[in-house]
MMTF fields as JSON, N, C-alpha, C and O atoms, coordinates in Angstrom:
{
  "mmtfVersion": "1.0.0",
  "mmtfProducer": "UNKNOWN",
  "numBonds": 519,
  "numAtoms": 520,
  "numGroups": 130,
  "numChains": 1,
  "numModels": 1,
  "chainsPerModel": [1],
  "groupsPerChain": [130],
  "chainIdList": ["A"],
  "bondAtomList": [4, 2, 8, 6, 12, 10, 16, 14, 20, 18, 24, 22, 28, 26, 32, 30, 36, 34, 40, 38, 44, 42, 48, 46, 52, 50, 56, 54, 60, 58, 64, 62, 68, 66, 72, 70, 76, 74, 80, 78, 84, 82, 88, 86, 92, 90, 96, 94, 100, 98, 104, 102, 108, 106, 112, 110, 116, 114, 120, 118, 124, 122, 128, 126, 132, 130, 136, 134, 140, 138, 144, 142, 148, 146, 152, 150, 156, 154, 160, 158, 164, 162, 168, 166, 172, 170, 176, 174, 180, 178, 184, 182, 188, 186, 192, 190, 196, 194, 200, 198, 204, 202, 208, 206, 212, 210, 216, 214, 220, 218, 224, 222, 228, 226, 232, 230, 236, 234, 240, 238, 244, 242, 248, 246, 252, 250, 256, 254, 260, 258, 264, 262, 268, 266, 272, 270, 276, 274, 280, 278, 284, 282, 288, 286, 292, 290, 296, 294, 300, 298, 304, 302, 308, 306, 312, 310, 316, 314, 320, 318, 324, 322, 328, 326, 332, 330, 336, 334, 340, 338, 344, 342, 348, 346, 352, 350, 356, 354, 360, 358, 364, 362, 368, 366, 372, 370, 376, 374, 380, 378, 384, 382, 388, 386, 392, 390, 396, 394, 400, 398, 404, 402, 408, 406, 412, 410, 416, 414, 420, 418, 424, 422, 428, 426, 432, 430, 436, 434, 440, 438, 444, 442, 448, 446, 452, 450, 456, 454, 460, 458, 464, 462, 468, 466, 472, 470, 476, 474, 480, 478, 484, 482, 488, 486, 492, 490, 496, 494, 500, 498, 504, 502, 508, 506, 512, 510, 516, 514],
  "bondOrderList": [1, 1, 1, 1, 1, 1, 1, 1, 1, 1, 1, 1, 1, 1, 1, 1, 1, 1, 1, 1, 1, 1, 1, 1, 1, 1, 1, 1, 1, 1, 1, 1, 1, 1, 1, 1, 1, 1, 1, 1, 1, 1, 1, 1, 1, 1, 1, 1, 1, 1, 1, 1, 1, 1, 1, 1, 1, 1, 1, 1, 1, 1, 1, 1, 1, 1, 1, 1, 1, 1, 1, 1, 1, 1, 1, 1, 1, 1, 1, 1, 1, 1, 1, 1, 1, 1, 1, 1, 1, 1, 1, 1, 1, 1, 1, 1, 1, 1, 1, 1, 1, 1, 1, 1, 1, 1, 1, 1, 1, 1, 1, 1, 1, 1, 1, 1, 1, 1, 1, 1, 1, 1, 1, 1, 1, 1, 1, 1, 1],
  "groupList": [{"groupName": "MET", "atomNameList": ["N", "CA", "C", "O"], "elementList": ["N", "C", "C", "O"], "formalChargeList": [0, 0, 0, 0], "bondAtomList": [1, 0, 2, 1, 3, 2], "bondOrderList": [1, 1, 2], "singleLetterCode": "M", "chemCompType": "L-PEPTIDE LINKING"}, {"groupName": "THR", "atomNameList": ["N", "CA", "C", "O"], "elementList": ["N", "C", "C", "O"], "formalChargeList": [0, 0, 0, 0], "bondAtomList": [1, 0, 2, 1, 3, 2], "bondOrderList": [1, 1, 2], "singleLetterCode": "T", "chemCompType": "L-PEPTIDE LINKING"}, {"groupName": "GLY", "atomNameList": ["N", "CA", "C", "O"], "elementList": ["N", "C", "C", "O"], "formalChargeList": [0, 0, 0, 0], "bondAtomList": [1, 0, 2, 1, 3, 2], "bondOrderList": [1, 1, 2], "singleLetterCode": "G", "chemCompType": "PEPTIDE LINKING"}, {"groupName": "PRO", "atomNameList": ["N", "CA", "C", "O"], "elementList": ["N", "C", "C", "O"], "formalChargeList": [0, 0, 0, 0], "bondAtomList": [1, 0, 2, 1, 3, 2], "bondOrderList": [1, 1, 2], "singleLetterCode": "P", "chemCompType": "L-PEPTIDE LINKING"}, {"groupName": "VAL", "atomNameList": ["N", "CA", "C", "O"], "elementList": ["N", "C", "C", "O"], "formalChargeList": [0, 0, 0, 0], "bondAtomList": [1, 0, 2, 1, 3, 2], "bondOrderList": [1, 1, 2], "singleLetterCode": "V", "chemCompType": "L-PEPTIDE LINKING"}, {"groupName": "GLN", "atomNameList": ["N", "CA", "C", "O"], "elementList": ["N", "C", "C", "O"], "formalChargeList": [0, 0, 0, 0], "bondAtomList": [1, 0, 2, 1, 3, 2], "bondOrderList": [1, 1, 2], "singleLetterCode": "Q", "chemCompType": "L-PEPTIDE LINKING"}, {"groupName": "LEU", "atomNameList": ["N", "CA", "C", "O"], "elementList": ["N", "C", "C", "O"], "formalChargeList": [0, 0, 0, 0], "bondAtomList": [1, 0, 2, 1, 3, 2], "bondOrderList": [1, 1, 2], "singleLetterCode": "L", "chemCompType": "L-PEPTIDE LINKING"}, {"groupName": "ASP", "atomNameList": ["N", "CA", "C", "O"], "elementList": ["N", "C", "C", "O"], "formalChargeList": [0, 0, 0, 0], "bondAtomList": [1, 0, 2, 1, 3, 2], "bondOrderList": [1, 1, 2], "singleLetterCode": "D", "chemCompType": "L-PEPTIDE LINKING"}, {"groupName": "HIS", "atomNameList": ["N", "CA", "C", "O"], "elementList": ["N", "C", "C", "O"], "formalChargeList": [0, 0, 0, 0], "bondAtomList": [1, 0, 2, 1, 3, 2], "bondOrderList": [1, 1, 2], "singleLetterCode": "H", "chemCompType": "L-PEPTIDE LINKING"}, {"groupName": "GLU", "atomNameList": ["N", "CA", "C", "O"], "elementList": ["N", "C", "C", "O"], "formalChargeList": [0, 0, 0, 0], "bondAtomList": [1, 0, 2, 1, 3, 2], "bondOrderList": [1, 1, 2], "singleLetterCode": "E", "chemCompType": "L-PEPTIDE LINKING"}, {"groupName": "PHE", "atomNameList": ["N", "CA", "C", "O"], "elementList": ["N", "C", "C", "O"], "formalChargeList": [0, 0, 0, 0], "bondAtomList": [1, 0, 2, 1, 3, 2], "bondOrderList": [1, 1, 2], "singleLetterCode": "F", "chemCompType": "L-PEPTIDE LINKING"}, {"groupName": "ARG", "atomNameList": ["N", "CA", "C", "O"], "elementList": ["N", "C", "C", "O"], "formalChargeList": [0, 0, 0, 0], "bondAtomList": [1, 0, 2, 1, 3, 2], "bondOrderList": [1, 1, 2], "singleLetterCode": "R", "chemCompType": "L-PEPTIDE LINKING"}, {"groupName": "ALA", "atomNameList": ["N", "CA", "C", "O"], "elementList": ["N", "C", "C", "O"], "formalChargeList": [0, 0, 0, 0], "bondAtomList": [1, 0, 2, 1, 3, 2], "bondOrderList": [1, 1, 2], "singleLetterCode": "A", "chemCompType": "L-PEPTIDE LINKING"}, {"groupName": "TYR", "atomNameList": ["N", "CA", "C", "O"], "elementList": ["N", "C", "C", "O"], "formalChargeList": [0, 0, 0, 0], "bondAtomList": [1, 0, 2, 1, 3, 2], "bondOrderList": [1, 1, 2], "singleLetterCode": "Y", "chemCompType": "L-PEPTIDE LINKING"}, {"groupName": "SER", "atomNameList": ["N", "CA", "C", "O"], "elementList": ["N", "C", "C", "O"], "formalChargeList": [0, 0, 0, 0], "bondAtomList": [1, 0, 2, 1, 3, 2], "bondOrderList": [1, 1, 2], "singleLetterCode": "S", "chemCompType": "L-PEPTIDE LINKING"}, {"groupName": "ILE", "atomNameList": ["N", "CA", "C", "O"], "elementList": ["N", "C", "C", "O"], "formalChargeList": [0, 0, 0, 0], "bondAtomList": [1, 0, 2, 1, 3, 2], "bondOrderList": [1, 1, 2], "singleLetterCode": "I", "chemCompType": "L-PEPTIDE LINKING"}, {"groupName": "CYS", "atomNameList": ["N", "CA", "C", "O"], "elementList": ["N", "C", "C", "O"], "formalChargeList": [0, 0, 0, 0], "bondAtomList": [1, 0, 2, 1, 3, 2], "bondOrderList": [1, 1, 2], "singleLetterCode": "C", "chemCompType": "L-PEPTIDE LINKING"}, {"groupName": "LYS", "atomNameList": ["N", "CA", "C", "O"], "elementList": ["N", "C", "C", "O"], "formalChargeList": [0, 0, 0, 0], "bondAtomList": [1, 0, 2, 1, 3, 2], "bondOrderList": [1, 1, 2], "singleLetterCode": "K", "chemCompType": "L-PEPTIDE LINKING"}],
  "groupTypeList": [0, 1, 2, 3, 4, 5, 4, 6, 4, 4, 7, 7, 8, 9, 3, 10, 11, 12, 12, 6, 6, 12, 6, 6, 2, 6, 7, 3, 11, 13, 4, 4, 4, 2, 9, 12, 12, 7, 2, 9, 14, 12, 4, 14, 6, 12, 12, 1, 6, 11, 3, 12, 6, 4, 6, 0, 7, 4, 11, 6, 3, 2, 15, 1, 2, 4, 9, 12, 1, 11, 11, 15, 16, 12, 12, 5, 3, 7, 4, 12, 4, 6, 6, 0, 14, 1, 8, 2, 12, 12, 9, 6, 3, 7, 2, 13, 5, 1, 16, 2, 12, 1, 12, 10, 14, 6, 17, 9, 14, 4, 7, 6, 7, 6, 6, 7, 11, 6, 6, 12, 9, 12, 9, 11, 9, 11, 4, 11, 11, 11],
  "groupIdList": [1, 2, 3, 4, 5, 6, 7, 8, 9, 10, 11, 12, 13, 14, 15, 16, 17, 18, 19, 20, 21, 22, 23, 24, 25, 26, 27, 28, 29, 30, 31, 32, 33, 34, 35, 36, 37, 38, 39, 40, 41, 42, 43, 44, 45, 46, 47, 48, 49, 50, 51, 52, 53, 54, 55, 56, 57, 58, 59, 60, 61, 62, 63, 64, 65, 66, 67, 68, 69, 70, 71, 72, 73, 74, 75, 76, 77, 78, 79, 80, 81, 82, 83, 84, 85, 86, 87, 88, 89, 90, 91, 92, 93, 94, 95, 96, 97, 98, 99, 100, 101, 102, 103, 104, 105, 106, 107, 108, 109, 110, 111, 112, 113, 114, 115, 116, 117, 118, 119, 120, 121, 122, 123, 124, 125, 126, 127, 128, 129, 130],
  "secStructList": [7, 7, 1, 7, 3, 3, 3, 3, 3, 3, 7, 1, 7, 2, 2, 2, 2, 2, 2, 2, 2, 2, 2, 2, 2, 6, 7, 6, 6, 3, 3, 3, 3, 3, 3, 3, 1, 1, 2, 2, 2, 2, 2, 2, 2, 2, 2, 2, 2, 7, 7, 1, 3, 3, 3, 3, 3, 1, 1, 7, 1, 1, 1, 7, 2, 2, 2, 2, 2, 2, 2, 2, 2, 2, 2, 7, 6, 6, 7, 3, 3, 3, 3, 3, 3, 1, 1, 7, 4, 4, 4, 1, 7, 6, 6, 6, 6, 6, 1, 1, 7, 1, 3, 3, 3, 3, 4, 4, 4, 7, 7, 2, 2, 2, 2, 2, 2, 2, 2, 2, 2, 2, 2, 2, 2, 2, 2, 2, 2, 7],
  "xCoordList": [111.089, 111.032, 110.442, 109.417, 111.077, 110.574, 109.958, 110.406, 108.945, 108.265, 107.36, 107.317, 106.638, 105.711, 106.443, 107.577, 105.761, 106.288, 106.21, 105.143, 107.342, 107.375, 106.971, 107.529, 105.982, 105.37, 105.504, 105.302, 105.849, 105.837, 104.672, 104.585, 103.774, 102.598, 102.825, 103.106, 102.696, 102.969, 101.778, 101.492, 101.089, 99.964, 99.701, 99.746, 99.428, 99.201, 97.778, 97.485, 96.907, 95.533, 95.401, 95.404, 95.286, 95.256, 94.14, 94.374, 92.938, 91.906, 92.289, 91.961, 92.975, 93.393, 94.503, 94.503, 95.456, 96.487, 95.824, 96.21, 94.833, 94.136, 93.45, 93.453, 92.866, 92.222, 93.251, 92.991, 94.425, 95.476, 95.967, 96.204, 96.118, 96.547, 95.527, 95.899, 94.241, 93.195, 93.239, 93.122, 93.407, 93.501, 94.676, 94.524, 95.832, 97.019, 96.891, 97.444, 96.162, 95.943, 95.09, 95.053, 94.4, 93.569, 94.388, 93.88, 95.637, 96.454, 97.767, 98.574, 97.993, 99.219, 100.496, 101.592, 100.381, 101.58, 102.184, 103.294, 101.468, 101.931, 102.016, 101.16, 103.06, 103.186, 103.635, 104.617, 102.903, 103.261, 104.363, 104.187, 105.505, 106.641, 106.759, 107.51, 106.011, 106.065, 105.04, 104.499, 104.785, 103.899, 104.414, 105.018, 104.16, 104.631, 103.558, 102.718, 103.602, 102.626, 103.249, 102.555, 104.567, 105.233, 106.414, 106.872, 106.889, 107.946, 109.275, 109.937, 109.669, 110.954, 110.958, 111.931, 109.85, 109.756, 109.769, 110.352, 109.138, 109.128, 110.545, 110.912, 111.328, 112.71, 113.516, 114.253, 113.381, 114.114, 113.703, 114.554, 112.401, 111.931, 112.324, 112.684, 112.26, 112.655, 114.119, 114.48, 114.963, 116.392, 116.62, 117.493, 115.843, 116.0, 115.346, 115.943, 114.123, 113.327, 113.568, 113.347, 114.024, 114.296, 113.103, 113.253, 111.92, 110.752, 110.888, 111.65, 110.147, 110.113, 109.111, 109.235, 108.113, 107.036, 106.722, 106.584, 106.61, 106.202, 104.932, 104.891, 103.901, 102.66, 102.731, 102.615, 102.922, 103.29, 102.251, 101.947, 101.708, 100.835, 101.675, 102.824, 101.12, 101.848, 102.006, 103.09, 100.925, 100.936, 101.109, 100.236, 102.251, 102.593, 103.11, 103.594, 103.016, 103.676, 105.193, 105.712, 105.888, 107.35, 107.683, 107.118, 108.589, 108.898, 107.725, 107.075, 107.477, 106.357, 106.633, 107.76, 105.586, 105.759, 106.633, 107.335, 106.593, 107.447, 108.913, 109.726, 109.262, 110.656, 111.066, 112.183, 110.189, 110.51, 110.764, 111.691, 109.937, 110.129, 111.47, 112.191, 111.811, 113.095, 114.252, 115.172, 114.194, 115.277, 115.31, 116.381, 114.15, 114.098, 114.609, 115.401, 114.159, 114.575, 116.056, 116.699, 116.6, 118.034, 118.854, 119.907, 118.373, 119.1, 118.824, 119.667, 117.64, 117.204, 116.572, 115.346, 117.369, 116.827, 115.855, 115.067, 115.889, 115.014, 113.662, 112.813, 113.441, 112.168, 111.076, 111.318, 109.884, 108.724, 107.943, 107.614, 107.647, 106.883, 105.631, 105.688, 104.496, 103.234, 102.884, 102.57, 102.937, 102.479, 100.965, 100.378, 100.327, 98.865, 98.384, 99.04, 97.214, 96.616, 95.117, 94.617, 94.408, 92.985, 92.783, 91.671, 93.857, 93.814, 94.334, 95.2, 93.81, 94.273, 95.653, 96.164, 96.246, 97.613, 97.794, 98.858, 96.785, 96.91, 97.117, 97.635, 96.719, 96.83, 98.035, 98.197, 98.871, 100.004, 101.189, 101.309, 102.063, 103.23, 104.207, 104.255, 104.978, 106.016, 106.94, 107.208, 107.408, 108.395, 107.808, 108.557, 106.5, 105.952, 106.254, 106.341, 106.415, 106.687, 108.159, 108.49, 109.043, 110.479, 111.145, 112.373, 110.369, 110.952, 111.388, 111.967, 111.121, 111.528, 110.397, 110.608, 109.194, 108.061, 107.784, 107.979, 107.336, 106.996, 105.681, 105.507, 104.75, 103.441, 102.757, 103.179, 101.678, 100.809, 99.396, 98.994, 98.635, 97.236, 96.413, 96.895, 95.177, 94.223, 94.023, 94.002, 93.879, 93.729, 92.542, 92.614, 91.467, 90.263, 90.46, 89.642, 91.515, 91.762, 92.755, 93.018, 93.311, 94.309, 93.612, 92.71, 94.046, 93.554, 94.681, 95.765, 94.424, 95.471, 95.909, 97.086, 94.996, 95.376, 96.361, 97.335, 96.108, 97.025, 98.403, 99.416, 98.45, 99.746, 100.479, 101.695, 99.748, 100.366, 100.981, 102.106, 100.227, 100.735, 101.944, 102.901, 101.906, 103.013, 104.278, 105.353, 104.159, 105.334, 105.868, 107.08, 104.976, 105.419, 106.181, 107.212, 105.686, 106.377, 107.736, 108.72, 107.801, 109.07, 110.076, 111.264, 109.612, 110.507, 111.013, 112.191, 110.136, 110.577, 111.624, 112.598, 111.444, 112.41, 113.742, 114.793, 113.728, 114.976, 115.74, 116.96, 115.015, 115.641, 116.237, 117.341, 115.533, 116.051, 117.334, 118.227, 117.422, 118.611, 119.849, 120.967, 119.673, 120.832, 121.591, 122.585],
  "yCoordList": [105.175, 103.798, 103.752, 104.38, 103.021, 102.883, 101.506, 100.536, 101.426, 100.157, 99.816, 100.528, 98.716, 98.333, 97.879, 97.403, 98.041, 97.6, 96.081, 95.498, 95.451, 93.992, 93.555, 94.021, 92.643, 92.255, 90.755, 89.952, 90.392, 89.004, 88.879, 89.639, 87.924, 87.707, 86.443, 85.376, 86.579, 85.461, 85.26, 86.101, 84.141, 83.786, 82.299, 81.775, 81.62, 80.178, 79.819, 78.646, 80.785, 80.534, 80.91, 82.091, 79.909, 80.123, 81.077, 81.9, 81.011, 81.964, 83.428, 84.306, 83.685, 85.065, 85.473, 86.602, 84.57, 84.881, 85.213, 86.174, 84.421, 84.655, 86.024, 86.724, 86.403, 87.715, 88.831, 89.821, 88.67, 89.682, 89.752, 90.838, 88.596, 88.584, 89.304, 90.054, 89.077, 89.755, 91.265, 92.045, 91.675, 93.096, 93.742, 94.792, 93.122, 93.687, 93.697, 94.568, 92.726, 92.664, 93.798, 94.025, 94.515, 95.651, 96.898, 97.833, 96.912, 98.117, 97.775, 97.019, 98.315, 97.979, 98.482, 98.144, 99.281, 99.737, 98.638, 98.791, 97.526, 96.405, 95.145, 94.894, 94.356, 93.049, 92.049, 92.272, 90.945, 89.892, 89.051, 88.469, 88.997, 88.226, 86.866, 86.0, 86.681, 85.391, 85.317, 86.328, 84.085, 83.87, 82.683, 81.758, 82.732, 81.691, 81.4, 82.246, 80.175, 79.755, 79.529, 79.144, 79.764, 79.588, 80.547, 81.112, 80.713, 81.682, 81.37, 82.268, 80.099, 79.734, 80.037, 80.57, 79.687, 79.969, 81.467, 81.921, 82.233, 83.69, 84.26, 85.087, 83.817, 84.304, 83.931, 84.759, 82.702, 82.235, 83.0, 83.447, 83.147, 83.871, 85.342, 85.913, 85.954, 87.364, 87.543, 88.519, 86.605, 86.69, 86.543, 87.199, 85.69, 85.448, 86.536, 87.03, 86.909, 87.817, 89.303, 90.147, 89.62, 90.997, 91.923, 92.943, 91.58, 92.427, 93.762, 93.881, 94.748, 96.04, 96.018, 96.787, 95.135, 95.068, 93.615, 92.786, 93.312, 91.981, 92.144, 92.923, 91.401, 91.342, 90.056, 88.967, 90.168, 89.042, 88.76, 89.621, 87.547, 87.089, 86.931, 86.495, 87.278, 87.151, 85.688, 85.257, 84.936, 83.544, 82.627, 82.536, 81.948, 81.05, 79.735, 79.693, 78.659, 77.424, 77.597, 78.392, 76.855, 76.999, 78.268, 78.527, 79.059, 80.327, 81.288, 81.268, 82.109, 83.046, 84.14, 84.312, 84.869, 86.029, 87.089, 87.821, 87.174, 88.129, 87.762, 88.629, 86.495, 86.07, 86.161, 86.582, 85.778, 85.892, 87.351, 87.657, 88.25, 89.684, 90.148, 90.886, 89.725, 90.097, 89.69, 90.473, 88.47, 87.974, 88.712, 89.072, 88.933, 89.634, 91.068, 91.531, 91.761, 93.16, 93.283, 94.266, 92.294, 92.318, 92.182, 92.805, 91.372, 91.147, 92.233, 92.512, 92.842, 93.827, 95.02, 95.119, 95.906, 97.007, 97.929, 98.619, 97.96, 98.859, 98.255, 98.943, 96.99, 96.357, 96.897, 97.137, 97.082, 97.468, 96.199, 95.427, 95.99, 94.807, 95.253, 96.032, 94.742, 94.956, 93.656, 92.658, 93.664, 92.527, 92.576, 93.636, 91.408, 91.355, 90.243, 89.215, 90.481, 89.455, 89.666, 90.766, 88.598, 88.719, 89.14, 89.486, 89.111, 89.453, 90.868, 91.337, 91.538, 92.869, 92.84, 91.777, 93.993, 94.124, 93.484, 92.934, 93.543, 92.976, 91.465, 90.906, 90.8, 89.347, 88.879, 87.68, 89.796, 89.432, 88.96, 89.312, 88.164, 87.678, 88.8, 89.825, 88.585, 89.551, 89.788, 88.882, 90.995, 91.33, 91.848, 92.245, 91.858, 92.306, 93.782, 94.2, 94.571, 95.999, 96.294, 97.392, 95.343, 95.591, 94.693, 94.612, 94.025, 93.073, 93.736, 93.075, 95.022, 95.724, 95.997, 96.642, 95.515, 95.764, 97.264, 98.007, 97.681, 99.076, 99.417, 100.523, 98.45, 98.692, 97.373, 96.305, 97.478, 96.351, 96.733, 97.887, 95.753, 95.997, 94.743, 93.62, 94.96, 93.857, 93.471, 94.331, 92.176, 91.725, 92.388, 92.725, 92.574, 93.158, 94.602, 95.125, 95.25, 96.653, 96.843, 97.978, 95.764, 95.88, 96.293, 95.61, 97.414, 97.872, 98.616, 98.795, 99.041, 99.691, 101.019, 101.371, 101.758, 103.021, 102.77, 103.506, 101.731, 101.38, 101.034, 101.463, 100.273, 99.908, 101.135, 101.246, 102.052, 103.299, 104.082, 104.573, 104.192, 104.918, 104.209, 104.859, 102.894, 102.102, 102.332, 102.526, 102.312, 102.536, 103.957, 104.172, 104.921, 106.305, 106.418, 107.089, 105.773, 105.782, 105.092, 105.579, 103.972, 103.264, 104.137, 104.129, 104.881, 105.774, 106.903, 107.253, 107.478, 108.523, 107.978, 108.667, 106.769, 106.143, 105.914, 106.128, 105.487, 105.296, 106.606, 106.64, 107.683, 108.998, 109.435, 109.978, 109.209, 109.573, 108.825, 109.38, 107.567, 106.76, 107.186, 106.872, 107.873, 108.253, 109.404, 109.844],
  "zCoordList": [92.404, 91.988, 90.583, 90.319, 89.692, 88.335, 88.165, 88.776, 87.347, 87.124, 88.291, 89.295, 88.144, 89.214, 90.471, 90.419, 91.598, 92.888, 92.935, 92.745, 93.188, 93.275, 94.676, 95.67, 94.745, 96.003, 96.231, 95.32, 97.466, 97.927, 98.901, 99.866, 98.655, 99.487, 100.311, 99.766, 101.651, 102.561, 103.488, 104.342, 103.312, 104.18, 104.018, 102.905, 105.121, 105.045, 104.636, 104.406, 104.543, 104.107, 102.64, 102.293, 101.782, 100.342, 99.916, 99.031, 100.498, 100.074, 100.335, 99.537, 101.442, 101.701, 100.74, 100.249, 100.46, 99.458, 98.123, 97.458, 97.735, 96.467, 96.47, 95.457, 97.602, 97.699, 97.536, 96.853, 98.166, 98.009, 96.564, 96.036, 95.931, 94.529, 93.654, 92.751, 93.919, 93.152, 93.387, 92.442, 94.646, 94.973, 94.25, 93.625, 94.333, 93.694, 92.175, 91.504, 91.641, 90.202, 89.663, 88.454, 90.55, 90.142, 89.819, 89.2, 90.232, 90.099, 89.396, 89.938, 88.205, 87.46, 88.128, 87.679, 89.187, 89.899, 90.75, 91.259, 90.917, 91.735, 90.888, 90.04, 91.128, 90.485, 91.543, 92.251, 91.638, 92.587, 91.959, 90.888, 92.646, 92.135, 92.821, 92.37, 93.919, 94.6, 95.705, 96.154, 96.135, 97.266, 98.066, 97.523, 99.366, 100.274, 101.309, 101.614, 101.848, 102.85, 104.217, 105.158, 104.339, 105.636, 105.739, 104.746, 106.97, 107.225, 106.557, 106.036, 106.569, 105.959, 104.461, 103.928, 103.786, 102.348, 102.091, 101.107, 102.959, 102.802, 102.844, 102.01, 103.811, 103.943, 102.707, 102.171, 102.259, 101.084, 99.827, 99.058, 99.625, 98.439, 98.474, 97.444, 99.638, 99.739, 99.37, 98.713, 99.788, 99.455, 97.952, 97.386, 97.318, 95.884, 95.042, 94.085, 95.397, 94.571, 94.855, 93.987, 96.081, 96.504, 96.247, 95.574, 96.774, 96.558, 97.291, 98.25, 96.829, 97.515, 98.659, 99.613, 98.565, 99.541, 99.861, 98.961, 101.159, 101.609, 102.436, 103.389, 102.06, 102.833, 103.639, 103.076, 104.961, 105.82, 106.892, 107.718, 106.873, 107.951, 109.214, 109.14, 110.364, 111.631, 112.037, 112.431, 111.937, 112.38, 111.182, 110.319, 111.144, 110.043, 110.598, 111.729, 109.821, 110.247, 110.199, 109.415, 111.033, 111.101, 111.852, 112.915, 111.316, 111.987, 111.766, 110.721, 112.751, 112.665, 111.644, 111.179, 111.309, 110.436, 111.07, 110.373, 112.401, 113.111, 112.916, 112.596, 113.103, 112.921, 111.458, 111.158, 110.552, 109.12, 108.754, 108.005, 109.286, 109.036, 109.581, 108.909, 110.79, 111.396, 110.475, 110.239, 109.963, 109.091, 107.756, 107.266, 107.178, 105.888, 106.029, 105.209, 107.059, 107.249, 107.597, 107.23, 108.301, 108.605, 107.324, 107.187, 106.396, 105.146, 104.105, 103.252, 104.182, 103.19, 103.901, 103.962, 104.426, 105.233, 104.499, 105.147, 103.181, 102.439, 102.094, 101.527, 102.421, 102.107, 103.035, 104.218, 102.491, 103.302, 103.613, 102.713, 104.892, 105.302, 106.031, 106.982, 105.566, 106.256, 106.965, 106.316, 108.298, 109.089, 109.149, 109.361, 108.959, 108.936, 109.853, 110.018, 110.445, 111.294, 111.37, 111.137, 111.699, 111.987, 113.435, 113.833, 114.226, 115.645, 115.86, 115.121, 116.864, 117.215, 117.836, 118.19, 117.965, 118.474, 119.846, 120.128, 120.697, 122.046, 122.033, 122.999, 120.953, 120.863, 120.053, 119.83, 119.614, 118.766, 119.599, 120.773, 118.991, 119.732, 120.063, 119.383, 121.114, 121.48, 120.29, 119.5, 120.183, 119.157, 117.867, 116.974, 117.737, 116.454, 116.195, 115.04, 117.254, 117.079, 116.81, 116.363, 117.07, 116.929, 115.894, 115.854, 115.065, 114.104, 112.805, 111.944, 112.65, 111.437, 110.465, 109.438, 110.772, 109.882, 109.788, 110.75, 108.643, 108.43, 109.12, 109.633, 109.13, 109.733, 110.054, 109.611, 110.845, 111.153, 110.758, 110.903, 110.255, 109.908, 110.149, 110.001, 110.52, 110.488, 109.026, 108.146, 108.776, 107.394, 106.704, 105.522, 107.432, 106.843, 106.398, 105.641, 106.846, 106.513, 105.379, 104.98, 104.85, 103.782, 102.487, 102.002, 101.947, 100.656, 99.936, 100.49, 98.718, 97.925, 98.528, 98.444, 99.13, 99.773, 100.915, 101.072, 101.71, 102.795, 102.244, 102.796, 101.174, 100.589, 100.067, 100.219, 99.456, 98.982, 100.147, 100.048, 101.258, 102.431, 103.025, 103.444, 103.063, 103.587, 102.777, 103.345, 101.47, 100.624, 100.763, 100.733, 100.914, 101.131, 102.448, 102.51, 103.495, 104.793, 104.688, 105.245, 103.985, 103.815, 103.068, 103.39, 102.084, 101.335, 102.225, 102.166, 103.048, 103.985, 104.939, 105.245, 105.407, 106.327, 105.621, 106.225, 104.367, 103.617, 103.494, 103.653, 103.209, 103.067, 104.403, 104.431, 105.505, 106.843, 107.194, 107.835, 106.773, 107.104, 106.332, 106.739, 105.259, 104.417, 105.001, 104.423]
}
């Protein structure tokens, strides 16, 4: 991949979106190309912006992050999606493991190292599919 990784940030809590924007702003390898506060906007922006990485909250107004991820991954199989939640896996909605997301993380654990590992895993998966 050449140039910075284009990222779409999706979370209905503006303070958490701002924290993610600040985190991504620390590393020139990442550039935020868009942000959304609901699932429908996430799907629309992903189709328009074609980001390489989507940071997706699980619980969103309108369609859930799980459904938004399913739609985004169906349209863009090479996109890496990190599903995030303040809740552990046992409390997540059905389908979070099969919606096409590359990984799941607690919001408190999201850092640049995690994003680097996620992108490396997504690249390995792309190579396997070829």
